[in-house]
C-alpha positions as a Python dict, from the first residue, in 0.01 Angstrom:
ca = {
    (1, 'M'): (0, 0, 0),
    (2, 'S'): (322, -87, -173),
    (3, 'T'): (382, -446, -275),
    (4, 'T'): (704, -456, -72),
    (5, 'L'): (543, -413, 272),
    (6, 'P'): (326, -727, 251),
    (7, 'K'): (625, -927, 129),
    (8, 'F'): (829, -818, 434),
    (9, 'F'): (535, -900, 659),
    (10, 'V'): (500, -1246, 503),
    (11, 'A'): (875, -1302, 539),
    (12, 'G'): (840, -1215, 908),
    (13, 'L'): (547, -1456, 939),
    (14, 'V'): (755, -1731, 777),
    (15, 'V'): (1038, -1672, 1024),
    (16, 'L'): (788, -1662, 1312),
    (17, 'H'): (621, -1988, 1211),
    (18, 'I'): (953, -2164, 1149),
    (19, 'G'): (1051, -2054, 1500),
    (20, 'L'): (720, -2185, 1638),
    (21, 'L'): (772, -2516, 1457),
    (22, 'V'): (1124, -2558, 1597),
    (23, 'W'): (1004, -2456, 1946),
    (24, 'A'): (722, -2714, 1930),
    (25, 'L'): (959, -2987, 1816),
    (26, 'M'): (1193, -2901, 2103),
    (27, 'G'): (896, -2906, 2341),
    (28, 'F'): (782, -3245, 2214),
    (29, 'A'): (1132, -3385, 2262),
    (30, 'E'): (1109, -3274, 2627),
    (31, 'W'): (750, -3398, 2652),
    (32, 'F'): (864, -3745, 2545),
    (33, 'R'): (1122, -3715, 2824),
    (34, 'L'): (1418, -3739, 2592),
    (35, 'A'): (1754, -3618, 2716),
    (36, 'V'): (1791, -3287, 2533),
    (37, 'P'): (2109, -3083, 2492),
    (38, 'W'): (1932, -2745, 2528),
    (39, 'P'): (1782, -2564, 2824),
    (40, 'H'): (1422, -2675, 2874),
    (41, 'V'): (1163, -2473, 2682),
    (42, 'A'): (856, -2617, 2857),
    (43, 'N'): (713, -2431, 3154),
    (44, 'P'): (753, -2662, 3456),
    (45, 'L'): (427, -2524, 3602),
    (46, 'F'): (222, -2688, 3327),
    (47, 'P'): (103, -3048, 3367),
    (48, 'H'): (195, -3310, 3109),
    (49, 'G'): (-154, -3303, 2950),
    (50, 'V'): (-157, -2926, 2916),
    (51, 'L'): (185, -2940, 2753),
    (52, 'L'): (54, -3197, 2506),
    (53, 'A'): (-223, -2957, 2404),
    (54, 'H'): (26, -2669, 2398),
    (55, 'W'): (287, -2837, 2176),
    (56, 'T'): (25, -2999, 1950),
    (57, 'S'): (-154, -2670, 1884),
    (58, 'V'): (172, -2487, 1813),
    (59, 'L'): (309, -2764, 1588),
    (60, 'L'): (-12, -2794, 1388),
    (61, 'T'): (-62, -2420, 1347),
    (62, 'A'): (295, -2359, 1234),
    (63, 'S'): (274, -2653, 993),
    (64, 'L'): (-62, -2536, 855),
    (65, 'F'): (72, -2188, 793),
    (66, 'L'): (398, -2296, 629),
    (67, 'G'): (243, -2577, 426),
    (68, 'G'): (-56, -2369, 320),
    (69, 'L'): (166, -2081, 219),
    (70, 'A'): (391, -2308, 12),
    (71, 'L'): (95, -2482, -153),
    (72, 'R'): (-106, -2159, -196),
    (73, 'S'): (-402, -2339, -44),
    (74, 'P'): (-721, -2131, -26),
    (75, 'A'): (-798, -2307, 305),
    (76, 'T'): (-488, -2161, 474),
    (77, 'P'): (-643, -1853, 639),
    (78, 'S'): (-928, -2057, 790),
    (79, 'A'): (-698, -2341, 896),
    (80, 'V'): (-454, -2099, 1060),
    (81, 'A'): (-743, -1918, 1232),
    (82, 'C'): (-854, -2251, 1379),
    (83, 'G'): (-498, -2319, 1492),
    (84, 'Y'): (-473, -1978, 1655),
    (85, 'A'): (-808, -2040, 1828),
    (86, 'A'): (-666, -2363, 1971),
    (87, 'M'): (-348, -2185, 2080),
    (88, 'A'): (-554, -1905, 2237),
    (89, 'T'): (-762, -2158, 2429),
    (90, 'V'): (-452, -2331, 2565),
    (91, 'C'): (-307, -1989, 2654),
    (92, 'L'): (-625, -1900, 2844),
    (93, 'I'): (-605, -2224, 3042),
    (94, 'E'): (-236, -2178, 3118),
    (95, 'T'): (-282, -1811, 3215),
    (96, 'T'): (-586, -1854, 3437),
    (97, 'T'): (-490, -2184, 3599),
    (98, 'Y'): (-112, -2212, 3627),
    (99, 'L'): (69, -1883, 3574),
    (100, 'V'): (120, -1646, 3866),
    (101, 'H'): (355, -1372, 3740),
    (102, 'D'): (234, -1012, 3716),
    (103, 'T'): (281, -986, 3339),
    (104, 'R'): (66, -1288, 3252),
    (105, 'W'): (-237, -1078, 3150),
    (106, 'P'): (-50, -830, 2926),
    (107, 'A'): (138, -1124, 2771),
    (108, 'M'): (-190, -1299, 2694),
    (109, 'G'): (-331, -976, 2550),
    (110, 'L'): (-29, -933, 2322),
    (111, 'E'): (-54, -1294, 2209),
    (112, 'Y'): (-424, -1251, 2127),
    (113, 'A'): (-354, -922, 1948),
    (114, 'A'): (-92, -1096, 1733),
    (115, 'Y'): (-340, -1370, 1639),
    (116, 'I'): (-601, -1110, 1545),
    (117, 'G'): (-353, -901, 1344),
    (118, 'I'): (-216, -1199, 1153),
    (119, 'G'): (-569, -1327, 1096),
    (120, 'L'): (-683, -993, 956),
    (121, 'F'): (-386, -993, 721),
    (122, 'L'): (-457, -1348, 603),
    (123, 'F'): (-827, -1285, 551),
    (124, 'R'): (-836, -928, 426),
    (125, 'S'): (-511, -822, 262),
    (126, 'A'): (-486, -794, -115),
    (127, 'W'): (-164, -996, -96),
    (128, 'A'): (-339, -1290, 76),
    (129, 'Q'): (-636, -1267, -162),
    (130, 'A'): (-397, -1295, -458),
    (131, 'H'): (-172, -1561, -303),
    (132, 'F'): (-447, -1790, -177),
    (133, 'G'): (-671, -1743, -477),
    (134, 'G'): (-923, -1508, -323),
    (135, 'G'): (-1097, -1784, -131),
    (136, 'T'): (-1000, -1647, 209),
    (137, 'G'): (-1351, -1578, 332),
    (138, 'L'): (-1400, -1235, 485),
    (139, 'T'): (-1386, -974, 211),
    (140, 'G'): (-1529, -633, 154),
}
């Protein structure tokens, strides 16, 4: 694999996680019932407690990814995997308990596939092994 492809993928992950961080901060502003100048990003079907879990898991995961990437922390892949597991759990609760639209199951499947794909990259790619010092766990 060329060295350019992983760099583009990482750049995309940086943009994605910056977007998740901004989205979570916007969601928390709404959660704290602040008057916000943007259209609401929180799903009105979700109770206040579910939204707390939602925004917390997104904020922490995005922060763990961006901070770990910047610091080249060997714990980053595992920390991000834990964050994605938390986000997946919240997604499962939201999907099975509150959502009613026909595309909820394919959307959940795509979300889970993204978590798995990103996780595989963070744990198994040569780029991640080099960047995080080879201490990413699953090798071979």
